[in-house]
C-alpha positions as CSV (number, residue, x, y, z in Angstrom):
1,M,0.0,0.0,0.0
2,S,1.1,3.6,-0.6
3,W,1.9,6.1,2.1
4,W,-1.3,8.0,1.4
5,V,-3.5,5.0,2.1
6,Y,-1.9,4.6,5.5
7,A,-2.3,8.3,6.1
8,L,-6.1,8.0,5.3
9,L,-6.4,5.0,7.5
10,S,-4.6,7.0,10.3
11,A,-7.2,9.7,9.9
12,L,-10.1,7.2,10.0
13,F,-8.7,5.6,13.2
14,A,-8.0,9.0,14.7
15,A,-11.7,9.9,14.1
16,L,-12.8,6.7,15.8
17,T,-10.4,7.4,18.6
18,A,-12.1,10.7,19.4
19,V,-15.6,9.3,19.4
20,L,-14.7,6.1,21.3
21,A,-12.6,8.0,23.8
22,K,-15.3,10.6,24.4
23,V,-17.6,7.8,25.6
24,G,-14.8,6.0,27.5
25,V,-13.7,9.0,29.6
26,E,-17.1,9.6,31.1
27,G,-16.9,9.1,34.8
28,V,-13.2,8.1,34.7
29,P,-10.2,10.3,35.6
30,S,-8.6,11.3,32.3
31,T,-5.1,10.2,33.3
32,L,-6.4,6.8,34.2
33,A,-8.2,6.5,30.9
34,T,-5.0,7.5,29.1
35,A,-3.0,4.9,31.0
36,L,-5.5,2.2,30.2
37,R,-5.5,3.1,26.5
38,T,-1.7,3.2,26.5
39,C,-1.6,-0.4,27.8
40,V,-3.8,-1.5,25.0
41,V,-1.6,0.3,22.5
42,L,1.5,-1.3,24.1
43,V,0.2,-4.8,23.9
44,F,-1.2,-4.3,20.4
45,A,2.0,-2.8,19.0
46,W,4.3,-5.3,20.6
47,G,2.1,-8.2,19.4
48,I,2.3,-7.0,15.8
49,S,6.0,-6.3,16.0
50,L,6.7,-9.8,17.5
51,A,4.4,-11.5,14.9
52,R,6.2,-9.8,12.1
53,G,9.7,-10.6,13.5
54,E,10.5,-6.9,13.7
55,H,11.8,-7.2,17.2
56,A,15.0,-8.7,15.8
57,A,16.1,-5.2,14.8
58,L,16.3,-4.1,18.4
59,P,20.1,-4.7,18.9
60,S,20.9,-2.7,15.8
61,L,19.2,0.5,16.8
62,S,21.5,3.5,17.4
63,R,21.5,5.6,20.5
64,K,20.2,8.5,18.4
65,T,17.3,6.4,17.2
66,L,16.4,5.3,20.7
67,L,16.7,8.9,22.0
68,F,14.4,10.3,19.4
69,L,11.9,7.5,19.7
70,A,11.9,8.0,23.5
71,L,11.3,11.8,23.0
72,S,8.6,11.1,20.5
73,G,7.0,8.7,23.1
74,I,7.1,11.4,25.7
75,A,5.5,13.9,23.3
76,T,2.8,11.3,22.4
77,G,2.1,10.7,26.1
78,L,1.7,14.4,26.8
79,S,-0.5,14.8,23.8
80,W,-2.7,11.9,24.8
81,L,-3.0,13.2,28.4
82,A,-4.1,16.6,27.2
83,Y,-6.4,15.2,24.5
84,F,-8.3,12.9,27.0
85,R,-8.6,15.8,29.4
86,A,-9.9,18.0,26.6
87,L,-12.4,15.3,25.6
88,Q,-13.6,15.0,29.2
89,L,-14.2,18.7,29.4
90,G,-15.5,19.6,25.9
91,P,-17.4,18.2,23.0
92,A,-15.6,15.8,20.6
93,S,-16.8,17.8,17.6
94,R,-14.8,20.8,18.9
95,V,-11.8,19.1,20.6
96,A,-10.8,17.0,17.6
97,P,-10.6,19.8,15.1
98,L,-8.4,21.8,17.5
99,D,-6.3,18.8,18.1
100,K,-5.7,18.7,14.4
101,L,-4.0,22.0,14.6
102,S,-1.0,19.7,15.0
103,L,-1.0,19.7,11.2
104,P,0.2,23.3,10.7
105,L,2.6,22.9,13.6
106,T,4.0,19.8,12.0
107,V,4.5,21.5,8.7
108,L,6.2,24.5,10.3
109,L,8.5,22.2,12.3
110,A,9.3,20.1,9.2
111,V,10.2,23.3,7.2
112,V,12.3,24.8,10.0
113,L,14.0,21.7,11.5
114,L,13.9,19.2,8.6
115,H,14.3,21.7,5.8
116,E,11.4,20.3,3.9
117,P,10.0,22.5,1.1
118,L,7.0,24.6,1.6
119,S,5.0,25.2,-1.6
120,W,2.2,27.8,-2.0
121,K,-0.3,24.9,-2.4
122,L,0.8,23.3,0.9
123,G,0.8,26.7,2.6
124,A,-2.7,27.5,1.3
125,G,-4.1,24.1,2.3
126,V,-2.7,24.4,5.8
127,A,-4.1,27.9,6.1
128,L,-7.5,26.6,5.1
129,M,-7.2,23.8,7.7
130,V,-6.4,26.3,10.4
131,A,-9.3,28.5,9.4
132,G,-11.6,25.5,9.4
133,A,-10.4,24.4,12.9
134,L,-10.9,27.9,14.2
135,L,-14.4,28.1,12.8
136,T,-15.4,25.1,14.9
137,L,-14.8,27.1,18.1
138,R,-18.2,29.0,17.9
C-alpha cells in the first residue's frame, strides 16, 4: 500500500479514537483513561512487532534512534493526556478539530527543522485547515 493509504487509515482511526474516547472518559479520571488506552496500544503494537519478527532489529538500533523515539513517546504521552482531558471537558466535535492544529505545527517544524520544502499549495491548504479548525470554536 502507498503512504497516502496509510495516512487516510490513520485519519479514520483517529476519528474513531475521538468518538470512542469521548464515551470512554465519562466518569473516569482522564489520566487513568489514558493509562488504560496506552496499555492496549502497548500490547497491540508489541504483538504486531513480534508477529512480524521486527523485534530482531532491536540490537541494531542506534542511541540517536532510541533517544528520538523516546522523546517522541514522551510527546505522544503528553499529547494523549491533554487530549483525553480536553475530551472530558469539551465536545468531541470541537476538541478533535483543534487537536488537528498539530498539522500546521508539524508543517512548520518540518520546514524549520527538517528543511522540507513549503509550496504555496501546501501553505494555502494548511491555512484553510487552520481556518476550518478555528471556525469550529463557535
